[in-house]
C-alpha positions in Angstrom: 78.1 103.9 112.6 77.3 102.0 115.8 74.0 100.8 114.4 75.4 99.7 111.0 78.7 98.2 112.2 80.4 98.0 108.7 83.5 95.9 108.3 85.0 98.2 105.6 84.7 102.0 105.1 86.1 103.8 102.1 86.6 107.6 102.6 87.7 110.2 100.2 90.5 112.4 101.5 88.9 115.5 100.3 85.3 116.0 101.5 83.4 119.1 102.3 83.3 120.1 105.9 85.1 117.4 107.9 87.8 115.9 105.7 88.3 112.2 105.3 91.5 112.1 107.3 89.7 113.4 110.4 86.8 111.1 109.9 89.2 108.2 109.5 91.0 109.2 112.7 87.7 109.3 114.6 86.4 106.0 113.1 89.6 104.2 113.9 89.7 105.4 117.5 86.1 104.5 118.2 85.8 101.4 116.0 89.3 99.8 115.6 87.7 96.6 114.3 86.5 98.4 111.2 88.9 98.6 108.2 89.0 102.3 107.1 90.6 103.0 103.7 91.4 106.6 102.6 91.3 107.2 98.9 92.6 110.2 96.8 92.5 111.2 93.2 95.9 112.9 93.6 98.9 111.2 92.2 101.0 112.3 95.1 99.6 110.9 98.3 101.9 113.0 100.5 99.3 114.3 102.9 101.0 115.4 106.1 97.8 115.0 108.3 97.5 111.4 107.1 100.9 110.6 108.6 99.4 110.8 112.0 97.3 107.7 111.1 100.5 105.6 110.4 99.8 102.2 109.0 96.5 101.8 110.7 94.5 103.4 107.9 95.7 102.6 104.4 95.8 105.5 101.9 95.4 104.6 98.2 94.9 106.4 94.9 91.5 106.2 93.4 93.1 105.1 90.1 94.5 102.0 91.8 91.3 101.1 93.7 89.7 97.9 92.5 88.7 94.4 93.7 92.3 93.0 93.9 93.6 96.0 95.9 90.6 95.8 98.3 91.1 92.1 98.7 94.8 92.7 99.5 94.0 95.4 102.0 91.4 93.2 103.7 94.0 90.4 104.1 96.6 92.8 105.4 94.5 95.0 107.6 91.0 93.4 108.1 89.7 91.7 111.2 
């Protein structure tokens, strides 16, 4: 991550091993300038462990993910 220095990272909530929520937490704490967006296929995005991230890491449904939503998230949360 340090070498690549991305401006935007999309993470699936459900990943094998370390889940996306924990990765997002770590990324946000070490690289607060990077916009991290969690995505989930689940209709109900009521994931208790995501609550600890507050508004710092947006959580969106994969079905809603697209250029317009990414542009809005960038304007609201990007550097």
